[in-house]
N, C-alpha and C positions, 0 to 999 in steps of 0.2 A: 510337471516338476516345478519346484520353486526356483526362480532365478532372479537375480538382481540385475536390472538393466541400467547401465550408466549412460546418461545422456551427456554428450560433450558440452562443456560450457559454451554459451554463445559469446561472440565477440561483441561486447556492449560498449556504448559510449563513443564509438567511432562514427556513428551515424552512417554506416555503410548500407547501401540499398539492399533489401532482401525481398524476395517474392512474397506476396500475400499468401495467407493460409489457403491451402487447396483441398483440405480434407484428407482422411485416411483411407482405410480399406473400403471398397464398395460394398462389401458384405455387411457393413455395419448399419445399414439403414433398416428401419422397420422393426418388428418384433415387440417384445414386452418393454416396458419402461426400464431404463437403466437407473438404478438407485444409487445415489451418492450420499455418503455420510459426512458430516462436519460437526465440529464442536462450536462453531460460530453460533451465537445466540442473537435473535432478532426480536427486540422488545420495543413496543410503543409505550412511552411513559410521558408524564407531565413535563419532565426535563427534556426528553427527546421524542416528540410526538410523531415525527415524520421520517422514519428510518430509511425509506426508499425514495424520497424526493431528491432528484438530482441536484437541486439547489441547497440541500442540507447534507446528504450522505457524504461521509468522509472517513470511512474505515474499509479495510479490505473485504470484510464480509458483505457489507451492504453494496459496495461497488461490484462485487462478483454476482450479485443478483441483478443489478442494473445493466451490466455488460451483456447479459443474455437477452434483454428485452428492449432497451432504450438505445437507439442507434446514434452514433456520432458521425461527424463528417469524415473523420480520419480514424484509423484503427492501428494498433501496434501489431505488426505481423508475427506470424508463428515463430520465426527465428530471431526476433529482435531486429534492431536496425531502425532505419527511418520509417515513420508511420506511412501507411498507404491509404488511398481513398476508400471510404466505406459507404456512407450515405451519399457522399460526393462522387461524381464521375471523375473530377479532376480538381486539384487545389495547388496553389503555389504563390510564392511572393511575386509581386508584379513590379517591384522597385529594387534598386541595388542596396537600399539601406535597411531591408528587412522590417519595414514599417507598414506595408500594405499587402494584405493577404486575401486572395480571391478564390472562391470555390464555386463550382457548378454542380448542382444536385443531379443525381441520376434521374432519368425520365421515368415517370410512372410510380414514384415512391408513394406508399400508402401507410397510414397508421393501421393498427390491427383492426380498428372498427370500420375501415374502408375509406376514411377521410384522406384526401390527398395531402402529402407533405410538401410544403412550399418554402420558399426562401423567407417569407414573413414568419413562418413557424420557427425557423432557425434564429432569426433576429429576436423574436419574442423569448425564446428559451435562454439565450445568452443574456439579454437585458434583464430578464426575470431573476436569474441567479445573482447578477450584480446588484439589483435593486433590493432584493430581500436581505442580503448581507447576513446570512445565517451565522449563529454563534459557533458553528463548527469551523468557520473560517475557510470553507472550501472555495468560496468566491475569490479568494486570493490568487487562485490559479489563473484567473481571467483578468488580473490586475493591469495588464498591459493593453487591454482593449479600451480604446477611446470611444469610437462610435462604430455601429454596424449599419451598413447600407445594403439595400436590395435593388436589383435591377430585373424586373420581370419575376416570374414564378420560380426561377431556378438559379439565379445569380446572387451570391452573397459576398460582400466585400467588408473585410475587417480593417479598420484604420486604427493602428496602434499608436500609443502615446510615447513609445520608445522602441528602439530596435529590439527584436526578440526572436532569435533564431530557433528557440525552443517552442515557439507558438504552435507548429503543427502537432507536436506531442501533446500540448495542452488541449487541443481540439479532439484528441483521442480519449480523453478522460471523461467519466460520467457526468461531471459538472457541466460539460458541453453537450450533454445528451439532448436530443430534439424531442420536445413534448408538445402535446396537443393543447392549444389554448382553451378548448372546450372542456378539458379535464383538469387543467392547472390554472389557478388564479394568478394574476400578475404579481400581487403583493402579499400573497399568503401561501404558506407551505401546505402541501397535500398530506394530511394526517393519515395515520394507519398504514396498511400494507398493500393497498391497491396501487397498481401502476399500469400505465399503458404506453406503448411506443411502437416503433416500426422495426424492431430488431428481429433476430432469427427465431425467437420464441415469444409466446404469450405466457403469462404466469398467473396461477391461482394459488393463493395462500391458504393454508389450514392454520387456524389460530385458536389458542386456548389461553385464557387469562392474560390477554394483551401480549402474548408471545407467539410468534410464528413457529410452529412445530414442523411444518413441511411446506416446501414450495414445489408445485407441479408445473414443469415447463413443457409446453406443447408446441411443436413446430408450427411456425407462422407461415401459412400457405401464400401470403401476399408479400413475404420478405424479398427485397431486392438489395443485394449488397455483394461484398467480395467473398463472403464465407460460404463454404460448402457444409451443409448441416447433415451429419451422418446418422442421425437417429430421429425418430418421431416424437419421443417423449423422454424426459429425464425428471426424476423426483429427487429433490434434495431434502434430507432428513437431518434435523438438529438433535444432537445427543448431549446429555448432561456432562459427559466426560469422555475421555479417550478410551477408557476401559470398556464402557458400554458400546461405543462405536466399534471397537475391535471385536467384541463378542458378537455383534450383529454381522460383521463380515465373516466371522468363523461359521455362523449359522446359515449364511447365505441370504440373510435378510437385506443386505446391501451388497452392491457390486463393487463399489469404489470407496476407499477411505482417504479423505484429504486432510486438511489441517484441522486440528493439530494433534498429531500422534505424539506419544511420549518417547523420550530417548530410549527407554527400555523396549517399547514395542518395535522401534526401528532396529535396534540391535538384534532382537530375536528374529525378526523377519529376514534381516540381512544374513544371519548365520544359519537359517533353516536350509535343509538340503532336500526336503520333499514337500509335498502338498500342492495345492492348486491356486496359490496366491503369489502374485508377483509384487516385488518392491521396486519402485522406479525412483531413482534419484534424479532430480531435475535441477539445473543450474538456477541459483536463487540469489536475490539481492536483499533479503530481509536483514535488518540490523536491529540491535537492541541497545538502549541507552538510558541514562539517568537525565531527567530534566529538573530545572530549578525555577522556582519563583524568585527571581533575583531581587525583588523588592521586600521579600520576607526578612524580618530582623535576624533570624538564625543563620541565613546564608547570604545576606546582603553584601557582606565583606567578601570579596572574591578570594581572599586568603583561605577561607573555609573551603570553598569549592576547589581551589588549587590543591589544598592538602588532601582532599578526598581523591582527586585525580592522581596525586603522587603515591597514595597508599594502595589503590585498587590493583590487585594482581589478576589481570585478565586471563593469563595462561592457566593459572590455578582454578579460576572460576569456570572456564570452559572445560578443563579436564575433569573437575569434580562433578559437573552437572550435565554437560552435553557430549563429552568425549569427542569423537571424530566428526560429529554432526555440526560443529561450529568452529570458528577461528577467531582469535583475538582481533579486535578492531581498534585502531588508534586515530581514527578520523570518522566524521559522520559520512564521508564518502567511501564506499566499499573499495576494496583493493582492485577489483576487476573493472572499475569505471575510470575512463580517461579523466585525468585531473586529480586522482587520489594522491594524498600525501600523508605520511605517518606523523602528522604534526604533534599529536599528544606524546608519542614516544620520543620524538626529537626534543620536546620541551621538558619531559619529566624522566625519561629513561626508565630504568628498572624501579620497582616499588622500593621505597625507602622511608622508614619511620623517622630517621634523623632529619632528612630533608623536610618532611612534612611538619615535624616539630618546629624546625627553624622558621618555616613560613608562618605558622601560627604565633610563635613568639615575637617575630618581627612586626606582626600586625597588632600585637597586644591583646590577643584573644585568649581568654581563660579556657583551660582544658580540664576535664574532657568536655567537648562540645556535644550538647544533647540535641538529638534530632530524631524525627520519625520519618522513615522512608516508606512511601505508599506504593502498592502494586495492585494490579487487577487480578482477581482470582480465576477468571473464566474467559479470557480473551486471547492470551498468547500461549496457552498450553499449561499442562499440569506441572511442568518443571519450574514455573515462575516462582513459586513459593520457595523451592529449594535454592534457586538462584539468589533470592533476596536473603535467605538465611546465610548463604555463603558470603555475600557482600557485608552483611551485618557482622559476621565473625571476623572478617578481615579488618574492618574499620575498628571494631571494639578491641581486638587483640593488640592494636597499636597503643592502646591506653590514651589516645588523643580524642576519641569519640565515645559517646554513649548513645548507641543507635537502637531505636525500637523499630519494628516493622509492622505494617498493618495492611491486610488485604481487603479489597472491596470489589463486588461484582461490577462489570464494565458499565452497565446501564446507570450506575450511581457514580462510579469512578470518573468517567469521562466528563460529565457535567461539572463535578466538583473540581477537577483539574482546570477546566476552562475558566472557572470562577476564581481561580487563584487560591483555593483552599488548602493546597498541598505545598509545603516548602520544598520537598524533594519527592520525586515520583519516578517510577519506571515505566517506560513506554517502548513499543516496537514501531518499526516503520517499514512498510512495503511501498516502494517508490511509485509515484504517479506515472513515471516513465523512466527508462534506463538512461539517465543522463545526470551528471553531477549537480545540475541545477535543482533536481528533484530531491537532493539530499542536503541542500543548503538553504534555498529560499523558503521552504515550508517552516523552517525553524528560526531564521534570522531576518527575514524580510518583514515589511509591514504586513499586517493582517495574517500573521503566521498561525499555523495550525495549533500551536500550544497556547495562543493568546498570551505569549510571553512579554513581560515588560522590558526585557533586554533589548536595547536598540543601540547599534553601533553605526554612526553616520557614515563612516568610510565604507563599511560593508554595504549598507543600503543604498547610498547615494552614488557611489563610485564603482565599487568592485563588482556587485551583481549586475548592474547595467553594462559594465565593460565586458563581462563574461558572456552576456546574452547577445552582444553584437557579433560574436564570432560564430559564423556558420560552421567553420572548421574548428571542431572542439579542441584540437591540439593547440590552436592559437589562443585558447582561453585558459590554458594551464597556469600561466603566471598569476592571473587574477584569482583563479580558484585556489591556488596554493596559499596566496596571501590571506584569503578568507579563512582557510583552515588554520593557519598560524595564529590569527587573531582570536579565533574560537578557542584554541588551546590555551591562550594566555588569559582570556576573560572567563572561560568555563561557564557559559550559560547552559551547556549540556556536557555530558561525559559519555562518549561512545564506549560500548562494552564488547560486543561481538557481532560477527557476521555469520549468518546461518545458511545451511543448505535446506532444501525442501524435498519432501518425499510424497509419493502417492502409492497406496497399496490397492491392488485390484485383483479380481478373479481373472484367471488367465484366458477366459473367453471374451474379455473386454478388449477392444482395439482402441487405438488412439491415445492411450494413456501417456505416452511419451510427450504428447503435446497438450495435455489437458491443463497444464499450468505453464505459463511463460516465466521469465526471470523476475518479472514484477509481481508474481503471484496472482496474475490474472487467470481466473478460472474460465476455460474455453470448453464449455460443455458440448458444443457442436462437434468437437473432435471425436467424441466417444461413439463407439459402435459395438456391435457384437460380431465375433468371428467364431472360429472353431477352437474349442478347448484344447490346450496343449498337454 
């Protein structure tokens, strides 16, 4: 029978200890490959030649490839909470100021080719990401690292340049993945789709026209870590769109359907009363927002950005496009994260044409303001175009704006955004880890993921460092709230909505409740095969 399985939302942001993932049903091991569908596209291009290099990759799709293959010292556990050791046997701060962090590697770790994993490999991997400084800005996650020291083959010590209570989380992200110096050059990205590591799987890519069409993950017999791997093989297949992915699930060509399903598909699966496909709702922290090149002449005056923030009707946007699958968001920090504040609502209240008009008049800005809003056609799901049509309608109906919209595939969109070619653009964010810092620093700190010219000295030099000093995240709330209030006033970004996430799977597949965590991390090792219900 068809059934909708609701997974209770995890308590995130409190850094409460949670046991590491221990696997699902024992019946899930062995058998045929479990086939997982996705609309994520993986392209190697001149602008982005190294999609799976840990020193470059910084999007949810590429990270979900790396998390299966490239081991990190720490890992985010199945139920959220504080990260736990993975390639490490133990890790922890060794001082009271959260500036010295030491890890001991597990004994007998090996890369998939049989080479031993040593402390020097960890040091090499971290220093390599920092020295390459890829234009994806992913190295910014390691910005608090000053030096890396090794003691013998198994001891690694990180000396930080400032207190950073979130550092264990950062060591759980793929940019801190441990790579083999024999396969990865110190000062050069590894181009193409090959990757090697010591994670739970090895991966072989099937490629056509510089695009990976399928990734075949095979259980790594030499893997040593905290994870229980419940299958021998998983195949991930990329589809052109959600409709093709859904048709493949209906035909039995795939076993699991992940991101990104359409709102209509989710509604239909949720309302179905028979069949052999389960829809699983998983607690999620995905957000969607508008970003600005604050140096661009059209939006350089913050009154323009403030007027847009004053006009956008989030409730209407969510209702028209996503229904119950999303909620309005009034801060870059989602409502379920410690430190969240409804700063944009506190600043602007309900949408108002009169207030927006007054803002533009006071700044001497001639209306209608002519702008193009850019979005990606193939990265955040098929509803993105409809979302931007709704935003366009809201802004143009005010009479204060003359908005055009333009869609571009992700492999062209992302490099153009990083180069500052778009004045206004739509982006999504899947957090690096479930903490408010991961919704603030990537957009507002130095070396931010948007390569944004916006820089607020108080945020960067005082408030972010203050918040990172607090191991008890409740103690960081004042600093985090002030950051969100400044963001609402200066408007370098406009938060739009917070989404839920879903998985659809044949009812003989086990482990689907844990295949995604709240940060949208794909945990393929959780999947197995059971008895069809």
